[in-house]
N, CA and C of each residue as an Amber inpcrd file, in Angstrom:
protein
   627
   8.1430000  24.5400000  22.2510000   7.9210000  23.1850000  21.7340000
   8.8570000  22.2220000  22.4560000   8.3280000  21.1260000  22.9250000
   9.1160000  20.1620000  23.6740000   9.9880000  19.3420000  22.7530000
  10.9560000  18.6150000  23.3460000  11.8520000  17.7690000  22.5740000
  11.0880000  16.6480000  21.8930000  10.0280000  16.1610000  22.5640000
   9.2090000  15.0850000  21.9950000   8.4990000  15.5480000  20.7510000
   7.9390000  16.7840000  20.8030000   7.2220000  17.3250000  19.6510000
   8.1670000  17.5260000  18.4720000   9.4150000  17.9250000  18.8010000
  10.3790000  18.1640000  17.7390000  10.6960000  16.8820000  16.9890000
  10.6860000  15.7500000  17.6990000  11.0300000  14.4820000  17.0790000
   9.8870000  13.8830000  16.2880000   8.6610000  14.2920000  16.6030000
   7.5100000  13.6740000  15.9660000   7.4050000  14.0350000  14.4810000
   7.7270000  15.2710000  14.1180000   7.5670000  15.6970000  12.7300000
   8.5040000  14.9670000  11.7760000   9.8210000  14.8640000  12.1160000
  10.6890000  14.0980000  11.2430000  10.2360000  12.6520000  11.1270000
   9.7180000  12.0950000  12.2350000   9.2540000  10.7110000  12.2150000
   8.0950000  10.5580000  11.2520000   7.1740000  11.5480000  11.2400000
   6.0430000  11.4870000  10.3340000   6.4990000  11.5280000   8.8870000
   7.4590000  12.4110000   8.5910000   7.9980000  12.5000000   7.2420000
   8.7310000  11.2270000   6.8640000   9.5160000  10.7060000   7.8120000
  10.2680000   9.4840000   7.5620000   9.3240000   8.3060000   7.3360000
   8.2440000   8.2570000   8.1170000   7.2450000   7.1940000   7.9230000
   6.6830000   7.2250000   6.5150000   6.3960000   8.4300000   6.0270000
   5.8550000   8.5760000   4.6660000   6.8460000   8.0620000   3.6260000
   8.1250000   8.4310000   3.7950000   9.1590000   7.9960000   2.8550000
   9.3190000   6.4790000   2.8940000   9.3010000   5.9220000   4.1010000
   9.4740000   4.4740000   4.2390000   8.2990000   3.7100000   3.6440000
   7.0970000   4.2750000   3.7750000   5.9040000   3.5950000   3.2790000
   5.7640000   3.6910000   1.7620000   6.0830000   4.8630000   1.1990000
   5.7990000   5.0850000  -0.2190000   7.0480000   5.2410000  -1.0970000
   8.2160000   5.3980000  -0.4740000   9.4530000   5.4880000  -1.2420000
   9.6840000   4.2770000  -2.1410000   9.5400000   3.0570000  -1.6110000
   9.7230000   1.8680000  -2.4560000   8.7690000   1.8210000  -3.6490000
   7.5420000   2.3170000  -3.4610000   6.5630000   2.3150000  -4.5470000
   6.9870000   3.2560000  -5.6720000   7.4460000   4.4600000  -5.3180000
   7.8940000   5.4100000  -6.3280000   9.1670000   4.9080000  -7.0160000
  10.0370000   4.2600000  -6.2460000  11.2480000   3.6940000  -6.8240000
  10.9000000   2.5940000  -7.8240000   9.8430000   1.8370000  -7.5010000
   9.3710000   0.7870000  -8.4170000   8.9890000   1.3930000  -9.7710000
   8.2560000   2.4880000  -9.7370000   7.8130000   3.1170000 -10.9840000
   8.9970000   3.6560000 -11.7880000   9.9320000   4.3420000 -11.1010000
  11.0920000   4.9120000 -11.7950000  11.9420000   3.8080000 -12.4190000
  12.2030000   2.7470000 -11.6320000  13.0070000   1.6400000 -12.1430000
  12.2970000   0.9380000 -13.2930000  10.9650000   0.8640000 -13.2230000
  10.1940000   0.2290000 -14.2970000  10.3230000   1.0070000 -15.5880000
  10.3060000   2.3370000 -15.4790000  10.4170000   3.1810000 -16.6710000
  11.7990000   3.0650000 -17.3110000  12.8510000   3.1700000 -16.4720000
  14.2110000   3.1450000 -17.0030000  14.6570000   1.7340000 -17.3890000
  14.0090000   0.7340000 -16.8090000  14.4010000  -0.6410000 -17.1000000
  13.5640000  -1.2900000 -18.1780000  12.6440000  -0.5230000 -18.7720000
  11.7450000  -1.0770000 -19.7860000  12.4900000  -1.3740000 -21.0780000
  11.9200000  -2.2940000 -21.8460000  12.5290000  -2.6980000 -23.1090000
  11.4530000  -2.7820000 -24.1780000  11.7690000  -2.3000000 -25.3830000
  10.8000000  -2.3360000 -26.4830000  10.5070000  -3.7680000 -26.9250000
  11.4880000  -4.6450000 -26.7470000  11.3130000  -6.0310000 -27.1920000
  10.6540000  -6.9130000 -26.1370000  10.7100000  -6.4710000 -24.8760000
  10.1360000  -7.2640000 -23.7880000   9.3570000  -6.3450000 -22.8470000
   8.0310000  -6.2180000 -23.0210000   7.2170000  -5.2880000 -22.2250000
   7.3020000  -5.5160000 -20.7170000   7.4990000  -6.7700000 -20.3260000
   7.4990000  -7.0580000 -18.8900000   8.8390000  -6.7990000 -18.2080000
   9.8800000  -6.5140000 -19.0170000  11.2150000  -6.3220000 -18.4550000
  11.2470000  -5.1670000 -17.4560000  10.5500000  -4.0710000 -17.7720000
  10.5160000  -2.9330000 -16.8650000   9.8980000  -3.2830000 -15.5250000
   8.8170000  -4.0790000 -15.5600000   8.1570000  -4.4850000 -14.3180000
   9.0640000  -5.3870000 -13.4840000   9.8460000  -6.2300000 -14.1510000
  10.7750000  -7.1050000 -13.4380000  11.8570000  -6.2760000 -12.7470000
  12.4280000  -5.3180000 -13.4990000  13.4610000  -4.4330000 -12.9290000
  12.8670000  -3.6300000 -11.7680000  11.6470000  -3.1280000 -11.9520000
  10.9830000  -2.3750000 -10.8960000  10.7310000  -3.2210000  -9.6650000
  10.3710000  -4.4740000  -9.8720000  10.1150000  -5.3940000  -8.7560000
  11.3830000  -5.6380000  -7.9420000  12.5020000  -5.8370000  -8.6370000
  13.7830000  -6.0370000  -7.9470000  14.1380000  -4.7890000  -7.1340000
  13.9370000  -3.6110000  -7.7380000  14.2240000  -2.3470000  -7.0370000
  13.3170000  -2.1870000  -5.8140000  12.0300000  -2.5480000  -5.9830000
  11.0780000  -2.4390000  -4.8710000  11.4890000  -3.3520000  -3.7240000
  11.8770000  -4.5950000  -4.0430000  12.2690000  -5.5460000  -3.0050000
  13.4900000  -5.0440000  -2.2360000  14.4690000  -4.5040000  -2.9630000
  15.6630000  -3.9700000  -2.3040000  15.3000000  -2.7680000  -1.4350000
  14.4230000  -1.8990000  -1.9540000  14.0290000  -0.6870000  -1.2270000
  13.2370000  -1.0200000   0.0260000  12.3710000  -2.0170000  -0.0520000
  11.5340000  -2.3550000   1.1090000  12.3810000  -2.9700000   2.2170000
  13.4430000  -3.7120000   1.8360000  14.3600000  -4.2640000   2.8390000
  15.1210000  -3.1310000   3.5270000  15.5740000  -2.1510000   2.7280000
  16.2500000  -0.9770000   3.2910000  15.3040000  -0.2060000   4.2080000
  14.0300000  -0.0760000   3.7910000  13.0330000   0.6400000   4.5960000
  12.8380000  -0.0280000   5.9480000  12.8020000  -1.3540000   5.9650000
  12.6430000  -2.0910000   7.2260000  13.8370000  -1.8510000   8.1400000
  15.0550000  -1.8990000   7.5620000  16.2690000  -1.6870000   8.3540000
  16.3200000  -0.2640000   8.9080000  16.0180000   0.7260000   8.0520000
  16.0300000   2.1280000   8.4880000  14.9910000   2.3670000   9.5670000
  13.7980000   1.7970000   9.3820000  12.7320000   1.9520000  10.3750000
  13.1530000   1.3920000  11.7250000  13.8120000   0.2480000  11.7120000
  14.2360000  -0.3930000  12.9490000  15.2640000   0.4430000  13.7010000
  16.2390000   1.0050000  12.9630000  17.3380000   1.7080000  13.6240000
  17.0760000   3.1980000  13.8240000  16.2270000   3.8150000  12.9540000
  15.9580000   5.2410000  13.0970000  14.7370000   5.5160000  13.9690000
  13.7070000   4.6640000  13.8350000  12.4870000   4.8660000  14.6040000
  12.3920000   3.9300000  15.8100000  13.2690000   2.9310000  15.8390000
  13.2730000   2.0020000  16.9680000  12.2160000   0.9150000  16.8710000
  11.4790000   0.8700000  15.7410000  10.4440000  -0.1510000  15.5760000
  10.1120000  -0.3100000  14.0930000   9.4350000  -1.4020000  13.7960000
   8.9270000  -1.6360000  12.4460000   7.4100000  -1.7130000  12.5620000
   6.7180000  -0.7720000  11.9290000   5.2610000  -0.7250000  12.0520000
   4.6290000  -1.9750000  11.4490000   3.4870000  -2.4030000  11.9730000
   2.7960000  -3.5670000  11.4090000   2.5120000  -3.4120000   9.9230000
   2.1950000  -2.1680000   9.4790000   1.9080000  -1.9480000   8.0740000
   3.1470000  -2.1860000   7.2200000   4.3010000  -1.7050000   7.6970000
   5.5440000  -1.9020000   6.9520000   5.9170000  -3.3770000   6.9230000
   5.6860000  -4.0660000   8.0270000   5.9610000  -5.5100000   8.0660000
   5.1160000  -6.2420000   7.0400000   3.8300000  -5.8810000   6.9850000
   2.9230000  -6.5310000   6.0500000   3.3070000  -6.2190000   4.6020000
   3.6110000  -4.9380000   4.3380000   4.0130000  -4.5340000   2.9980000
   5.2840000  -5.2600000   2.5620000   6.2520000  -5.3540000   3.4850000
   7.5110000  -6.0240000   3.1740000   7.2990000  -7.5160000   2.9140000
   6.4740000  -8.1410000   3.7520000   6.2140000  -9.5720000   3.5940000
   5.5640000  -9.8720000   2.2490000   4.4970000  -9.1280000   1.9410000
   3.7980000  -9.3430000   0.6720000   4.6730000  -8.9560000  -0.5190000
   5.4110000  -7.8340000  -0.3760000   6.2480000  -7.3580000  -1.4700000
   7.3470000  -8.3430000  -1.8290000   8.0070000  -8.8830000  -0.8060000
   9.0940000  -9.8280000  -1.0610000   8.5500000 -11.1590000  -1.5700000
   7.4450000 -11.6240000  -0.9910000   6.8670000 -12.9020000  -1.4080000
   6.3990000 -12.8580000  -2.8660000   5.5500000 -11.8640000  -3.1790000
   5.0330000 -11.7720000  -4.5390000   6.1070000 -11.2880000  -5.5170000
   7.0690000 -10.5060000  -5.0170000   8.1640000 -10.0800000  -5.8750000
   9.0040000 -11.2680000  -6.3140000   9.2700000 -12.1720000  -5.3670000
  10.0360000 -13.3770000  -5.6980000   9.2900000 -14.2280000  -6.7210000
   7.9700000 -14.3220000  -6.5600000   7.1710000 -15.0880000  -7.5190000
   7.1900000 -14.4270000  -8.9010000   7.1570000 -13.0930000  -8.9030000
   7.2030000 -12.3500000 -10.1690000   8.4970000 -12.6400000 -10.9250000
   9.6110000 -12.6090000 -10.2090000  10.9040000 -12.8830000 -10.8330000
  10.9830000 -14.3410000 -11.2820000  10.4430000 -15.2270000 -10.4550000
  10.5040000 -16.6570000 -10.7560000   9.6870000 -17.0040000 -12.0090000
   8.4320000 -16.5300000 -12.0630000   7.5630000 -16.8590000 -13.1960000
   7.9370000 -16.0680000 -14.4530000   8.3910000 -14.8150000 -14.2260000
   8.7830000 -13.9460000 -15.3490000   7.6690000 -13.9250000 -16.4080000
   6.4440000 -13.7640000 -15.9200000   5.2790000 -13.8660000 -16.8020000
   4.4340000 -12.5970000 -16.7010000   4.1100000 -12.0140000 -17.8360000
   3.3500000 -10.7680000 -17.8700000   1.9710000 -10.9130000 -17.2420000
   1.3330000 -12.0610000 -17.4830000  -0.0060000 -12.2770000 -16.9420000
   0.0000000 -12.3200000 -15.4170000   1.0300000 -12.9560000 -14.8370000
   1.1240000 -13.0130000 -13.3740000   1.3620000 -11.6280000 -12.7890000
   2.2230000 -10.8380000 -13.4590000   2.5070000  -9.4750000 -12.9950000
   1.2180000  -8.6610000 -12.9130000   0.3410000  -8.8410000 -13.9040000
  -0.8810000  -8.0500000 -13.9380000  -1.9820000  -8.5770000 -13.0200000
  -2.0150000  -9.8750000 -12.7840000  -3.0680000 -10.4280000 -11.9300000
  -2.6770000 -10.3530000 -10.4480000  -1.3920000 -10.1290000 -10.1760000
  -0.9050000 -10.0620000  -8.7930000  -1.6510000  -9.0150000  -7.9580000
  -1.8490000  -7.7770000  -8.4460000  -2.6060000  -6.8000000  -7.6400000
  -4.0220000  -7.2630000  -7.3210000  -4.6650000  -7.9400000  -8.2740000
  -6.0230000  -8.4440000  -8.0190000  -6.0190000  -9.3990000  -6.8340000
  -5.0160000 -10.2840000  -6.7920000  -4.9090000 -11.2530000  -5.6880000
  -4.7110000 -10.5300000  -4.3610000  -3.8180000  -9.5310000  -4.3530000
  -3.5250000  -8.7990000  -3.1160000  -4.7280000  -7.9780000  -2.6660000
  -5.3700000  -7.2620000  -3.6060000  -6.5390000  -6.4580000  -3.2510000
  -7.6720000  -7.3490000  -2.7240000  -7.8850000  -8.4820000  -3.3770000
  -8.9410000  -9.4080000  -2.9450000  -8.6360000  -9.9610000  -1.5580000
  -7.3480000 -10.2030000  -1.2960000  -6.9390000 -10.7080000   0.0190000
  -7.2630000  -9.6930000   1.1080000  -6.8920000  -8.4170000   0.8700000
  -7.1840000  -7.3720000   1.8570000  -8.6910000  -7.1720000   2.0290000
  -9.4250000  -7.2290000   0.9250000 -10.8800000  -7.0650000   1.0020000
 -11.4990000  -8.1710000   1.8430000 -11.0830000  -9.4060000   1.6160000
 -11.6080000 -10.5410000   2.3800000 -11.2360000 -10.4240000   3.8570000
  -9.9900000 -10.0030000   4.1180000  -9.5200000  -9.8620000   5.5030000
 -10.3060000  -8.7950000   6.2540000 -10.4500000  -7.6210000   5.6350000
 -11.1130000  -6.5030000   6.3110000 -12.6220000  -6.6990000   6.4230000
 -13.2530000  -7.1280000   5.3350000 -14.7000000  -7.3200000   5.3630000
 -15.0810000  -8.5320000   6.2060000 -14.2400000  -9.5650000   6.1760000
 -14.4930000 -10.7320000   7.0290000 -14.4340000 -10.3620000   8.4950000
 -13.4360000  -9.5530000   8.8570000 -13.3290000  -9.0850000  10.2370000
 -14.4910000  -8.1950000  10.6200000 -14.8950000  -7.3160000   9.6950000
 -16.0220000  -6.4080000   9.9640000 -17.3140000  -7.1960000  10.2130000
 -17.5450000  -8.2360000   9.4320000 -18.7430000  -9.0580000   9.6260000
 -18.7350000  -9.7580000  10.9810000 -17.5490000 -10.0230000  11.5060000
 -17.4270000 -10.6740000  12.8210000 -17.3110000  -9.6460000  13.9440000
 -17.4090000  -8.3640000  13.5910000 -17.3160000  -7.3080000  14.6010000
 -15.9000000  -7.0060000  15.0300000 -14.9060000  -7.3660000  14.1930000
 -13.5060000  -7.1140000  14.5080000 -12.9080000  -6.1520000  13.4770000
 -12.2840000  -5.0950000  13.9850000 -11.6670000  -4.0980000  13.1020000
 -10.2350000  -4.5360000  12.8060000 -10.0540000  -5.3260000  11.7570000
  -8.7320000  -5.8620000  11.4340000  -7.7280000  -4.7680000  11.0780000
  -8.2240000  -3.6630000  10.5450000  -7.3380000  -2.5690000  10.1560000
  -6.6280000  -1.9630000  11.3670000  -7.2470000  -2.0770000  12.5220000
  -6.6720000  -1.5310000  13.7460000  -5.3460000  -2.2170000  14.0740000
  -5.2440000  -3.5010000  13.7830000  -4.0200000  -4.2470000  14.0790000
  -2.9080000  -3.8980000  13.0950000  -3.2890000  -3.5010000  11.8700000
  -2.2930000  -3.1640000  10.8490000  -1.7570000  -1.7510000  11.0420000
  -2.6630000  -0.8100000  11.2880000  -2.2620000   0.6000000  11.4030000
  -1.8510000   0.9840000  12.8140000  -2.0690000   0.0970000  13.7700000
  -1.6310000   0.2740000  15.1350000  -2.1680000   1.5820000  15.7170000
  -1.2720000   2.5010000  16.1170000  -1.7030000   3.7530000  16.7660000
  -1.7350000   4.9250000  15.7930000  -1.8290000   4.6450000  14.4850000
  -1.7800000   5.7170000  13.4900000  -2.9640000   6.6660000  13.6090000
  -4.1240000   6.1420000  13.9780000  -5.3290000   6.9680000  14.1120000
  -5.6650000   7.1140000  15.5980000  -4.9630000   8.0170000  16.2470000
  -5.1060000   8.1910000  17.6910000  -6.4870000   8.7200000  18.0630000
  -7.0550000   8.1380000  19.1170000  -8.3440000   8.5810000  19.6330000
  -9.5470000   7.9830000  18.9340000  -9.3360000   7.2420000  17.8720000
 -10.4480000   6.6730000  17.1110000 -11.1690000   5.6010000  17.9210000
 -12.4890000   5.7160000  17.9780000 -13.2910000   4.7630000  18.7440000
 -13.3730000   3.4240000  18.0220000 -13.8510000   2.4200000  18.7270000
 -13.9830000   1.0880000  18.1340000 -14.9620000   1.1110000  16.9630000
 -16.0450000   1.9010000  17.1290000 -17.0170000   2.0260000  16.0330000
 -16.3710000   2.6650000  14.8110000 -15.4870000   3.6420000  15.0580000
 -14.7710000   4.2880000  13.9620000 -13.8450000   3.3270000  13.2500000
 -13.1600000   2.4840000  14.0120000 -12.2690000   1.4830000  13.4240000
 -13.0580000   0.4910000  12.5730000 -14.2310000   0.1050000  13.0510000
 -15.0620000  -0.8360000  12.2890000 -15.5170000  -0.2220000  10.9660000
 -15.9510000   1.0360000  11.0170000 -16.3830000   1.7100000   9.7900000
 -15.2110000   1.8920000   8.8230000 -14.0370000   2.2070000   9.3870000
 -12.8600000   2.3850000   8.5520000 -12.4670000   1.0670000   7.8760000
 -12.5280000  -0.0250000   8.6330000 -12.2120000  -1.3400000   8.0800000
 -13.1940000  -1.7170000   6.9720000 -14.4670000  -1.4150000   7.1930000
 -15.4760000  -1.7110000   6.1660000 -15.2220000  -0.8770000   4.9080000
 -14.9340000   0.4040000   5.0970000 -14.7030000   1.2930000   3.9590000
 -13.5160000   0.8330000   3.1210000 -12.3960000   0.5190000   3.7970000
 -11.2130000   0.0900000   3.0660000 -11.4010000  -1.2970000   2.4580000
 -12.1740000  -2.1410000   3.1210000 -12.4670000  -3.4490000   2.5580000
 -13.2100000  -3.3230000   1.2370000 -14.2130000  -2.4560000   1.2080000
 -14.9630000  -2.2180000  -0.0260000 -14.0890000  -1.5460000  -1.0780000
 -13.2100000  -0.6460000  -0.6210000 -12.2990000   0.0410000  -1.5390000
 -11.3730000  -0.9600000  -2.2350000 -10.8100000  -1.8770000  -1.4720000
  -9.9270000  -2.8890000  -2.0560000 -10.6970000  -3.8150000  -2.9990000
 -11.9540000  -4.0590000  -2.6770000 -12.7870000  -4.8830000  -3.5560000
 -12.9760000  -4.1860000  -4.9090000 -13.1980000  -2.8770000  -4.8530000
 -13.3390000  -2.0830000  -6.0820000 -12.0260000  -2.0770000  -6.8600000
 -10.8970000  -1.9290000  -6.1560000  -9.5980000  -1.9410000  -6.8190000
  -9.3440000  -3.2640000  -7.5400000  -9.7480000  -4.3600000  -6.9070000
  -9.5850000  -5.6710000  -7.5310000 -10.3750000  -5.7440000  -8.8340000
 -11.6070000  -5.2230000  -8.8070000 -12.4390000  -5.2130000 -10.0070000
 -11.8570000  -4.3190000 -11.0950000 -11.3530000  -3.1430000 -10.6930000
 -10.7620000  -2.2110000 -11.6680000  -9.5020000  -2.8040000 -12.2990000
  -8.7020000  -3.4930000 -11.4780000  -7.4900000  -4.0990000 -12.0290000
  -7.8170000  -5.1560000 -13.0750000  -8.9080000  -5.8940000 -12.8380000
  -9.3210000  -6.9050000 -13.8020000  -9.7410000  -6.2640000 -15.1320000
 -10.2720000  -5.0520000 -15.0390000 -10.6710000  -4.3350000 -16.2550000
  -9.4400000  -3.7950000 -16.9860000  -8.5510000  -3.1330000 -16.2300000
  -7.4110000  -2.4700000 -16.8570000  -6.3350000  -3.4290000 -17.3530000
  -6.3530000  -4.6810000 -16.8760000  -5.3330000  -5.6110000 -17.3440000
  -5.7530000  -6.3660000 -18.6080000  -6.9410000  -6.0500000 -19.1260000
  -7.4100000  -6.6880000 -20.3570000  -6.5550000  -6.2230000 -21.5330000
  -5.7860000  -7.1050000 -22.1660000  -4.8710000  -6.6880000 -23.2430000
  -5.5680000  -6.1040000 -24.4650000  -6.8360000  -6.4860000 -24.6720000
  -7.5410000  -5.9500000 -25.8320000  -8.0220000  -4.5220000 -25.6060000
  -7.9680000  -4.0620000 -24.3660000  -8.4030000  -2.7010000 -24.0350000
  -7.2420000  -1.7790000 -23.6780000  -6.2560000  -2.2910000 -22.9550000
  -5.1540000  -1.4540000 -22.4810000  -3.8190000  -2.1550000 -22.6900000
  -2.7940000  -1.3710000 -23.0430000  -1.4530000  -1.9270000 -23.1890000
  -0.8500000  -2.1740000 -21.8080000   0.2360000  -2.9380000 -21.7650000
   0.9020000  -3.2240000 -20.4940000   1.4250000  -1.9470000 -19.8550000
   2.0190000  -1.0510000 -20.6650000   2.5520000   0.2110000 -20.1390000
   1.4470000   1.0910000 -19.5560000   0.2820000   1.1030000 -20.2200000
  -0.8490000   1.8760000 -19.7110000  -1.3220000   1.3020000 -18.3940000
  -1.4210000  -0.0220000 -18.3420000  -1.8270000  -0.6860000 -17.0860000
  -0.8650000  -0.3480000 -15.9620000   0.4450000  -0.3970000 -16.2450000
   1.4570000  -0.1370000 -15.2180000   1.3530000   1.2990000 -14.6980000
   1.1420000   2.2550000 -15.5980000   1.0150000   3.6610000 -15.1810000
  -0.2220000   3.8580000 -14.3070000  -1.3260000   3.2320000 -14.7030000
  -2.5620000   3.3270000 -13.9170000  -2.3760000   2.6670000 -12.5620000
  -1.7130000   1.5240000 -12.5690000  -1.5160000   0.7640000 -11.3360000
  -0.6990000   1.5550000 -10.3120000   0.3670000   2.2220000 -10.7790000
   1.2400000   2.9530000  -9.8550000   0.6830000   4.3340000  -9.5200000
   0.4850000   5.1790000 -10.5440000   0.0670000   6.5570000 -10.2930000
  -1.4270000   6.6790000 -10.0300000  -2.2370000   5.9970000 -10.8290000
  -3.6860000   6.0950000 -10.6620000  -4.1590000   5.5500000  -9.3370000
  -3.7000000   4.3460000  -8.9980000  -4.1180000   3.7160000  -7.7390000
  -3.5810000   4.4900000  -6.5380000  -2.3400000   4.9880000  -6.6360000
  -1.7640000   5.7710000  -5.5340000  -2.5810000   7.0390000  -5.2810000
  -2.9120000   7.7760000  -6.3520000  -3.7110000   8.9970000  -6.2180000
  -5.1010000   8.6750000  -5.6710000  -5.7020000   7.6030000  -6.1760000
  -7.0300000   7.2070000  -5.7170000  -7.0140000   6.8090000  -4.2440000
  -5.9310000   6.1700000  -3.8140000  -5.7980000   5.7520000  -2.4160000
  -5.6980000   6.9520000  -1.4920000  -4.8780000   7.9410000  -1.8900000
  -4.7660000   9.1610000  -1.0850000  -6.1090000   9.8900000  -1.0090000
  -6.8030000   9.9800000  -2.1250000  -8.0940000  10.6480000  -2.1630000
  -9.0920000   9.9490000  -1.2630000  -9.1040000   8.6210000  -1.3150000
 -10.0370000   7.8650000  -0.4850000  -9.7240000   8.0460000   1.0020000
  -8.4240000   8.1060000   1.3310000  -8.0280000   8.3240000   2.7180000
  -8.5250000   9.6900000   3.2180000  -8.4320000  10.7060000   2.3670000
  -8.8980000  12.0490000   2.7350000 -10.4150000  12.0860000   2.9060000
 -11.1200000  11.3750000   2.0280000 -12.5810000  11.3460000   2.1000000
 -13.0590000  10.7570000   3.4260000 -12.2790000   9.8480000   3.9860000
 -12.6670000   9.1810000   5.2370000 -12.4380000  10.0290000   6.4810000
 -11.6260000  11.0850000   6.3590000 -11.2490000  11.8640000   7.5350000
 -12.4420000  12.4840000   8.2800000 -13.4160000  13.1350000   7.5960000
 -14.5540000  13.7030000   8.3370000 -15.2880000  12.6550000   9.1790000
 -15.5020000  11.4580000   8.6220000 -16.1680000  10.3870000   9.3660000
 -15.3310000   9.9850000  10.5760000 -14.0250000   9.8910000  10.3800000
 -13.1400000   9.4780000  11.4680000 -13.1020000  10.5200000  12.5860000
 -13.1430000  11.7860000  12.2130000 -13.1340000  12.8480000  13.2310000
 -14.4050000  12.8320000  14.0640000 -15.5050000  12.4100000  13.4450000
 -16.7520000  12.2770000  14.2140000 -16.6710000  11.1240000  15.2130000
 -15.7110000  10.2430000  14.9980000 -15.5260000   9.0940000  15.8980000
 -14.2620000   9.2240000  16.7340000 -13.8270000  10.4710000  16.9700000
 -12.7630000  10.7230000  17.9330000 -11.3560000  10.8210000  17.3930000
 -11.1700000  10.8050000  16.0680000  -9.8230000  10.8530000  15.5040000
  -9.1190000  12.1580000  15.8770000  -7.8540000  12.0240000  16.2850000
  -6.9970000  13.1730000  16.5340000  -5.9200000  13.1720000  15.4570000
  -5.9450000  14.1890000  14.5970000  -5.0090000  14.2370000  13.4860000
  -3.5770000  14.4010000  13.9800000  -2.6540000  13.6700000  13.3450000
  -1.2360000  13.7560000  13.6860000  -0.4090000  13.5330000  12.4290000
   0.8830000  13.7970000  12.5340000   1.7920000  13.6370000  11.3940000
   2.0900000  12.1740000  11.1020000   1.7370000  11.2660000  12.0360000
   2.0960000   9.8650000  11.8860000   0.9860000   9.0330000  11.2710000
  -0.0710000   9.6780000  10.7660000  -1.1760000   8.9350000  10.1800000
  -0.6950000   8.1430000   8.9670000  -1.2480000   6.9400000   8.8440000
  -0.8460000   6.0700000   7.7410000  -2.0840000   5.6200000   6.9790000
  -1.8580000   5.0730000   5.7950000  -2.9550000   4.4790000   5.0410000
  -2.5720000   3.0460000   4.7290000  -3.5570000   2.1850000   4.4890000
  -3.2710000   0.7800000   4.2390000  -2.3350000   0.5830000   3.0480000
  -1.5980000  -0.5120000   3.0570000  -0.6680000  -0.7780000   1.9680000
  -1.3670000  -1.0740000   0.6600000  -0.5910000  -0.9310000  -0.4300000
  -1.1280000  -1.2370000  -1.7570000  -0.4190000  -2.4690000  -2.3150000
  -1.0810000  -3.0210000  -3.3430000  -0.4900000  -4.1800000  -3.9560000
   0.4720000  -3.8310000  -5.0740000
């Protein structure tokens, strides 16, 4: 095994930690920071933890990997921007509608690009899907665009206070959406392989809200 191959595996693992570590930290901080008298307090604490973690992830990525991936840049930008708004408004309704806004934004971006014949996801994921043809990138962008559209609709359902509590919504948002995202990414692999995908440890999936 060459020296290059030896370095690729840790990088793949590190990429995974940098991409999803802040999300898991958000959930843990939300649980431990929750308050019986203030349901949104846990989400606020989790948001602060996520913002700090995403900044650390950007710094570690820059110095350990020598670059900051477009996906991490996008996640950090959206996370810090909407996180700051979450802290500023300190409003439960904004916390719950925020994912809908982000999912709708990604859906519009990806589907809008697909309608114009541009695979916008290719610019975000960069070289994560090596060997994938342009047709494969277009299909992938369309698939994820529709997926984000569905997520936006589901979030609107689960944030209804008469149907689900805030804690239930938060658990679904973090664990349910994360599991669903991984599953959807796996479902797309056979299609991607038919369009030239070469599997590697550095594969990434689009960011979540």
